[in-house]
C-alpha positions as CSV (number, residue, x, y, z in Angstrom):
1,X,-10.5,29.8,17.3
2,X,-13.1,31.7,15.2
3,X,-14.4,28.4,14.1
4,X,-14.5,26.9,17.5
5,X,-16.9,29.6,18.4
6,X,-18.7,29.1,15.3
7,X,-19.5,25.3,16.8
8,X,-20.3,26.4,20.2
9,X,-22.6,29.4,19.2
10,X,-24.2,28.1,16.0
11,X,-26.0,24.3,16.7
12,X,-22.5,22.4,16.8
13,X,-22.0,23.1,12.9
14,X,-19.2,22.7,11.4
15,X,-19.5,25.0,8.6
16,X,-16.0,26.6,7.2
17,X,-14.0,23.5,8.5
18,X,-11.3,22.5,6.1
19,X,-7.7,20.1,5.3
20,X,-6.2,23.2,6.5
21,X,-7.8,24.1,9.8
22,X,-9.6,20.6,10.9
23,X,-6.1,19.5,12.7
24,X,-5.6,23.3,14.7
25,X,-9.9,23.2,15.7
26,X,-8.9,19.2,17.0
27,X,-6.5,21.0,18.6
28,X,-8.2,23.7,20.5
29,X,-10.8,20.7,21.2
30,X,-8.5,18.9,23.3
31,X,-6.9,22.0,25.3
32,X,-10.3,22.8,26.4
33,X,-11.9,20.0,26.5
34,X,-14.5,20.2,24.2
35,X,-14.9,16.1,23.6
36,X,-18.0,16.9,21.1
37,X,-16.1,19.0,18.5
38,X,-13.0,16.8,18.9
39,X,-15.7,13.8,17.8
40,X,-16.7,15.9,14.9
41,X,-13.7,17.3,13.9
42,X,-12.0,13.6,14.1
43,X,-15.1,12.4,11.8
44,X,-14.6,15.0,9.1
45,X,-10.7,13.9,9.2
46,X,-11.5,10.2,8.4
47,X,-13.1,10.9,5.7
48,X,-11.6,13.8,3.8
49,X,-7.6,12.2,4.7
50,X,-6.9,10.8,1.2
51,X,-3.7,10.8,-1.3
52,X,-3.8,14.0,-2.6
53,X,-4.6,15.9,1.3
54,X,-1.9,13.8,2.9
55,X,0.9,15.9,2.6
56,X,-1.5,18.8,4.1
57,X,-2.6,16.6,7.2
58,X,0.9,15.0,7.6
59,X,2.7,19.1,8.0
60,X,-0.3,19.8,10.5
61,X,0.0,16.5,12.4
62,X,3.6,17.5,12.5
63,X,2.9,21.0,13.9
64,X,0.6,20.3,16.9
65,X,2.3,16.3,17.5
66,X,-0.7,14.1,16.9
67,X,1.0,11.4,16.5
68,X,-2.1,8.9,15.2
69,X,-2.7,11.6,12.7
70,X,1.1,11.8,11.7
71,X,1.5,8.1,10.8
72,X,-1.6,7.6,8.9
73,X,-1.1,10.8,6.8
74,X,2.6,9.4,6.7
75,X,2.1,5.9,5.4
76,X,-0.5,8.0,2.7
77,X,1.6,9.6,1.2
78,X,4.5,7.2,1.3
79,X,2.1,4.4,-0.7
80,X,1.5,7.5,-2.9
81,X,4.0,9.3,-3.5
82,X,4.8,8.7,-7.2
83,X,1.3,10.1,-7.9
84,X,0.6,13.2,-5.5
85,X,1.0,16.1,-6.8
86,X,4.4,17.6,-6.9
87,X,3.2,21.4,-6.1
88,X,1.7,19.8,-2.4
89,X,5.2,17.9,-1.6
90,X,7.3,20.8,-2.2
91,X,4.8,23.4,-0.5
92,X,4.0,20.5,2.6
93,X,6.7,18.9,3.4
94,X,9.9,20.2,5.1
95,X,13.4,18.4,4.1
96,X,12.8,16.6,7.8
97,X,8.9,15.2,6.5
98,X,10.3,14.4,3.0
99,X,12.9,12.0,4.9
100,X,10.4,10.3,6.8
101,X,8.6,9.4,3.6
102,X,10.9,8.6,1.5
103,X,12.5,6.2,4.2
104,X,9.1,4.6,5.1
105,X,8.5,1.4,4.7
106,X,5.5,2.1,3.2
107,X,7.2,4.0,0.4
108,X,6.2,2.9,-3.3
109,X,7.5,4.1,-6.1
110,X,10.0,3.4,-8.7
111,X,14.0,3.8,-8.6
112,X,13.6,6.7,-11.3
113,X,10.5,8.5,-10.0
114,X,12.0,8.8,-7.0
115,X,14.9,10.1,-8.1
116,X,12.9,12.4,-10.5
117,X,10.9,13.9,-7.6
118,X,13.8,14.3,-5.3
119,X,15.9,16.8,-8.2
120,X,12.6,18.6,-8.6
121,X,12.2,19.0,-5.0
122,X,16.0,20.0,-4.8
123,X,15.5,22.7,-7.7
124,X,12.3,24.0,-6.0
125,X,13.9,23.9,-2.8
126,X,17.7,25.2,-3.5
127,X,20.1,25.1,-0.4
128,X,17.0,23.3,1.7
129,X,18.2,19.4,2.1
130,X,21.7,19.1,3.8
131,X,24.4,16.7,2.7
132,X,23.2,14.2,5.1
133,X,19.4,13.9,4.3
134,X,20.9,13.8,1.0
135,X,22.5,10.8,1.2
136,X,19.6,9.3,3.1
137,X,17.0,9.8,0.3
138,X,18.9,9.1,-2.2
139,X,20.8,6.1,-0.9
140,X,21.0,3.0,-3.4
141,X,18.4,0.9,-1.4
142,X,15.7,2.9,-2.0
143,X,16.9,4.7,-5.9
144,X,19.6,2.0,-6.9
145,X,18.4,3.4,-10.6
146,X,18.6,7.2,-11.4
147,X,16.7,8.7,-14.0
148,X,18.7,9.6,-17.2
149,X,17.5,13.3,-17.6
150,X,18.5,13.5,-14.2
151,X,21.9,12.3,-14.0
152,X,23.7,15.2,-14.7
153,X,21.4,17.4,-12.3
154,X,22.9,15.1,-9.3
155,X,26.7,15.7,-10.7
156,X,26.0,19.1,-10.2
157,X,24.1,18.9,-6.9
158,X,27.2,17.0,-5.8
159,X,30.1,19.1,-7.1
160,X,28.3,22.0,-5.3
161,X,27.4,20.0,-1.8
162,X,29.5,16.5,-1.9
163,X,27.6,13.6,0.0
164,X,28.1,11.8,2.9
165,X,31.8,11.7,4.1
166,X,30.9,9.0,6.4
167,X,31.1,6.2,3.7
168,X,34.3,7.8,2.4
169,X,32.6,8.7,-1.2
170,X,34.3,9.3,-3.8
171,X,33.4,12.3,-6.5
172,X,35.4,10.1,-9.3
173,X,37.2,7.6,-10.6
174,X,40.9,6.5,-11.0
175,X,41.0,9.1,-14.3
176,X,41.1,12.1,-11.4
177,X,44.1,10.1,-9.5
178,X,46.0,9.6,-12.7
179,X,45.5,13.4,-13.7
180,X,46.4,14.6,-9.9
181,X,49.7,12.8,-10.8
182,X,50.2,14.4,-14.2
183,X,49.3,17.7,-13.2
184,X,51.1,17.6,-9.6
185,X,48.0,19.3,-8.5
186,X,45.5,19.5,-5.5
187,X,42.9,21.4,-7.5
188,X,40.2,18.6,-6.5
189,X,40.3,17.9,-3.5
190,X,38.8,14.1,-4.1
191,X,38.3,11.3,-1.1
192,X,40.2,7.9,-2.3
193,X,37.9,6.0,-4.7
194,X,35.1,3.9,-2.8
195,X,33.3,0.3,-4.4
196,X,30.0,1.6,-2.8
197,X,27.1,1.8,-5.0
198,X,27.1,5.9,-4.0
199,X,24.8,8.5,-5.7
200,X,27.9,9.7,-7.8
201,X,28.6,6.4,-9.4
202,X,24.8,5.9,-10.0
203,X,24.8,9.5,-11.5
204,X,27.3,8.7,-14.1
205,X,26.5,5.4,-14.8
206,X,22.7,7.0,-15.8
207,X,24.8,9.6,-17.7
208,X,25.8,7.1,-20.4
209,X,23.2,8.7,-23.3
210,X,23.3,12.2,-21.4
211,X,26.8,12.2,-22.9
212,X,26.4,10.8,-26.1
213,X,24.0,13.4,-27.1
214,X,26.4,16.2,-25.3
215,X,28.9,14.8,-27.8
216,X,26.2,14.6,-30.2
217,X,25.0,18.6,-30.1
218,X,29.0,19.2,-30.0
219,X,29.8,17.4,-33.2
220,X,26.6,19.3,-34.4
221,X,28.2,22.8,-33.4
222,X,31.3,22.1,-34.7
223,X,30.2,20.8,-38.3
224,X,30.6,17.0,-37.8
225,X,28.7,16.5,-40.7
226,X,24.9,14.6,-41.6
227,X,24.5,12.4,-38.3
228,X,23.0,9.4,-40.3
229,X,26.3,9.3,-42.7
230,X,27.8,6.3,-42.0
231,X,31.4,6.7,-39.8
232,X,30.1,9.6,-38.1
233,X,28.7,9.4,-34.1
234,X,25.0,8.8,-33.8
235,X,23.0,7.6,-31.5
236,X,20.3,5.1,-32.9
237,X,17.6,6.4,-34.5
238,X,14.8,6.1,-32.1
239,X,16.8,7.4,-29.1
240,X,17.8,10.3,-31.2
241,X,14.2,11.0,-32.2
242,X,13.4,11.0,-28.4
243,X,16.5,12.9,-27.3
244,X,15.7,16.0,-29.7
245,X,12.0,16.1,-28.8
246,X,12.8,15.8,-25.2
247,X,13.4,19.0,-23.1
248,X,14.6,17.2,-20.6
249,X,17.1,14.8,-21.9
250,X,18.2,18.2,-23.9
251,X,18.4,20.3,-20.7
252,X,20.2,17.7,-19.0
253,X,23.1,17.7,-22.2
254,X,23.4,21.7,-21.2
255,X,23.6,20.8,-17.9
256,X,26.9,18.2,-18.7
257,X,28.5,21.1,-20.6
258,X,29.1,22.8,-17.4
259,X,29.6,20.1,-14.9
260,X,33.7,19.5,-13.2
261,X,36.1,18.5,-15.7
262,X,36.7,15.6,-13.6
263,X,33.1,14.7,-13.6
264,X,33.5,14.9,-16.9
265,X,36.0,12.6,-17.6
266,X,34.4,10.6,-15.5
267,X,31.5,10.2,-17.6
268,X,33.2,10.0,-21.0
269,X,34.6,6.8,-19.5
270,X,31.5,5.2,-18.1
271,X,29.9,6.3,-22.2
272,X,32.8,4.3,-23.9
273,X,33.2,1.9,-21.3
274,X,29.1,1.5,-22.2
275,X,29.5,1.6,-26.4
276,X,29.6,-1.3,-28.5
277,X,30.4,1.3,-31.4
278,X,34.0,1.3,-32.6
279,X,33.1,5.1,-34.6
280,X,31.4,5.9,-31.5
281,X,34.4,5.1,-29.4
282,X,36.4,7.3,-30.9
283,X,34.0,10.2,-30.7
284,X,33.8,10.1,-27.2
285,X,37.7,9.2,-26.8
286,X,38.2,12.6,-28.3
287,X,35.3,13.9,-25.8
288,X,37.4,12.8,-23.2
289,X,41.1,13.9,-23.7
290,X,39.2,17.4,-24.6
291,X,38.3,17.0,-21.1
292,X,41.4,15.4,-19.5
293,X,43.3,18.6,-21.1
294,X,40.5,21.4,-19.7
295,X,41.1,19.5,-16.5
296,X,44.9,19.3,-16.9
297,X,44.3,23.6,-17.5
298,X,42.4,24.1,-14.8
299,X,45.1,22.4,-12.2
300,X,47.6,24.0,-13.8
301,X,45.8,27.1,-13.5
302,X,45.0,26.6,-9.8
303,X,48.5,26.0,-9.1
304,X,49.8,29.4,-10.4
305,X,47.0,31.4,-8.4
306,X,48.8,29.4,-5.6
307,X,52.0,30.3,-6.3
308,X,50.7,34.1,-6.4
309,X,49.1,33.8,-3.7
310,X,51.4,32.5,-1.4
311,X,54.1,34.7,-3.0
312,X,52.0,37.4,-1.7
313,X,51.1,36.6,1.4
314,X,54.7,35.8,1.7
315,X,55.2,39.7,1.0
316,X,52.4,41.1,2.9
317,X,53.8,38.5,6.5
318,X,57.2,39.9,5.6
319,X,56.2,43.3,6.2
320,X,54.6,42.4,8.8
321,X,57.7,40.6,10.4
322,X,59.4,43.8,9.9
323,X,57.0,45.9,11.1
324,X,56.7,44.1,14.5
325,X,60.5,44.0,14.8
326,X,61.1,47.5,14.5
327,X,58.4,47.8,17.2
328,X,60.5,45.3,19.2
329,X,63.4,47.1,19.0
330,X,61.7,50.2,19.9
331,X,60.3,48.4,23.1
332,X,63.6,46.8,24.2
333,X,65.4,50.5,23.9
334,X,62.7,51.9,26.3
335,X,63.0,48.8,28.9
336,X,66.8,49.9,29.1
337,X,65.9,53.3,29.0
338,X,63.6,52.6,31.8
339,X,65.8,50.0,33.7
340,X,68.6,52.7,33.6
341,X,66.6,55.3,35.0
342,X,65.8,52.9,38.0
343,X,68.8,52.5,38.6
344,X,69.4,55.8,40.0
345,X,67.2,55.2,42.5
346,X,69.2,54.9,45.5
347,X,68.8,53.1,49.6
348,X,68.4,56.0,51.7
349,X,70.9,55.1,54.4
350,X,70.6,54.8,57.9
351,X,70.4,58.6,59.7
352,X,72.2,59.1,63.1
353,X,70.3,62.2,63.4
354,X,67.2,60.6,63.7
355,X,65.7,60.7,67.6
356,X,64.0,57.6,67.2
357,X,66.3,55.6,65.2
358,X,64.9,51.9,65.5
359,X,61.9,53.0,64.4
360,X,62.9,54.5,61.2
361,X,66.1,52.1,60.0
362,X,67.3,48.8,59.6
363,X,70.5,47.2,59.9
364,X,70.8,43.3,59.2
365,X,73.7,42.6,62.0
366,X,76.7,39.9,61.4
367,X,76.1,36.5,62.8
368,X,77.0,36.4,66.4
369,X,77.0,39.6,66.9
370,X,75.2,41.0,69.9
371,X,72.1,42.5,69.9
372,X,70.9,45.7,70.8
373,X,72.6,47.8,68.4
374,X,71.6,51.6,67.3
375,X,69.9,50.2,64.1
376,X,66.4,48.6,64.3
377,X,66.0,44.9,63.9
378,X,63.1,44.8,62.0
379,X,63.5,44.1,57.8
380,X,60.8,45.7,55.2
381,X,58.1,44.4,54.5
382,X,58.9,44.2,51.0
383,X,61.7,44.8,48.3
384,X,61.9,45.8,44.9
385,X,61.8,42.3,42.6
386,X,64.9,43.8,40.6
387,X,68.2,45.9,41.5
388,X,69.3,43.9,43.8
389,X,69.2,47.0,46.3
390,X,70.0,46.7,50.0
391,X,67.1,45.5,53.1
392,X,69.9,48.1,55.4
393,X,68.6,51.9,55.2
394,X,65.7,54.2,56.5
395,X,62.3,53.1,56.5
396,X,58.9,54.8,56.5
397,X,56.6,53.0,59.2
398,X,53.1,52.6,58.2
399,X,49.5,51.7,59.9
400,X,46.5,50.5,58.5
401,X,43.5,48.6,59.1
402,X,41.9,45.3,57.6
403,X,39.1,43.9,58.7
404,X,39.1,46.0,61.5
405,X,42.2,44.5,62.3
406,X,45.5,47.2,62.6
407,X,48.1,46.1,60.5
408,X,51.7,47.8,60.9
409,X,54.6,48.0,57.6
410,X,57.8,49.0,57.1
411,X,58.2,50.3,53.6
412,X,61.4,50.9,52.5
413,X,62.9,54.5,51.4
414,X,64.5,55.3,48.5
415,X,66.2,58.7,46.7
416,X,66.7,59.6,43.3
417,X,70.3,60.3,42.7
418,X,70.5,61.8,38.6
419,X,73.1,63.2,36.5
420,X,74.9,66.0,38.0
421,X,74.9,68.0,34.5
């Protein structure tokens, strides 16, 4: 707003306008109908809009719903997504805007670079991307290959949030099913395997060298001997040097160690299938066996924990059931006492001594009896639902007014007959 006032009162000067304020200023010009200011800011935006500033303009245009500017900035972001400063992607693009950029038909970004940028975005904004968005921005059409250094991160992310359930995505392969059959446990709730090229499958396929690096590190720690010596597991010299000098690769190998056991089994199985070296196969088989054993131990531990929990809940609810049974028994005794007490109320019989006996009594006449007996013929207005009391007896007449109309009721009278001793 101050910039608009400066423009109006300082010879139409746009000093102080920037990428961050231009869209808001143009929006004010539209609201107040200042056409010269609108045109001047539009010209500024046209000159200022470039790949590095496109995320800022995309965010601002989204905020103020400037559709044409939004589409222009969106296209520019998509075309230069691979080279735009990552800081701007994280700070300016919400998950919704990131999805629109990545799924834009104008996207120009290699598959592995896209996987690196998406993984970095998830690291910088943990919890911001939900399962459905993750599925869309990492679809096989956009990201057919995952960068090896990000494969274990995506596996870890999948273990935490899962993948889109609409495709019946598997969190593993046949190995987990076999392990579940062995231990009889449902410790890992994994849907049945799907042949689709899911993010999980692509990450497993990309993790081959990471798994080898992790096994290589394990061999070092456990004194496997000289890595160069014939017969030991080793990666080719060039890859080994690259891995040792690449911090991201080393971190990915460490991330592999923290993956759930069933994911390790799948990754090792994939690495075995990709390995041409028989000795390497033996090392990977050994690592796979360790992962399977760990998976079986985890499943067995989970089973024991579940059994303990079931036993604890059984004891807890048995105690509650006992308490409720005692309360129910006490209530039944109380109800019986009420029933006994209510049975002591007796109907007040007709009394010959009343002056207007027909008004205060009711006696049901036998069928065919001549009307005009000494007792009244109007039955009680209502009787107790329980106790099977006779309608015959004294009545208490009552006059009341409902909606300014008189209403006459006759209520049965009872007396209490308690114990004499």
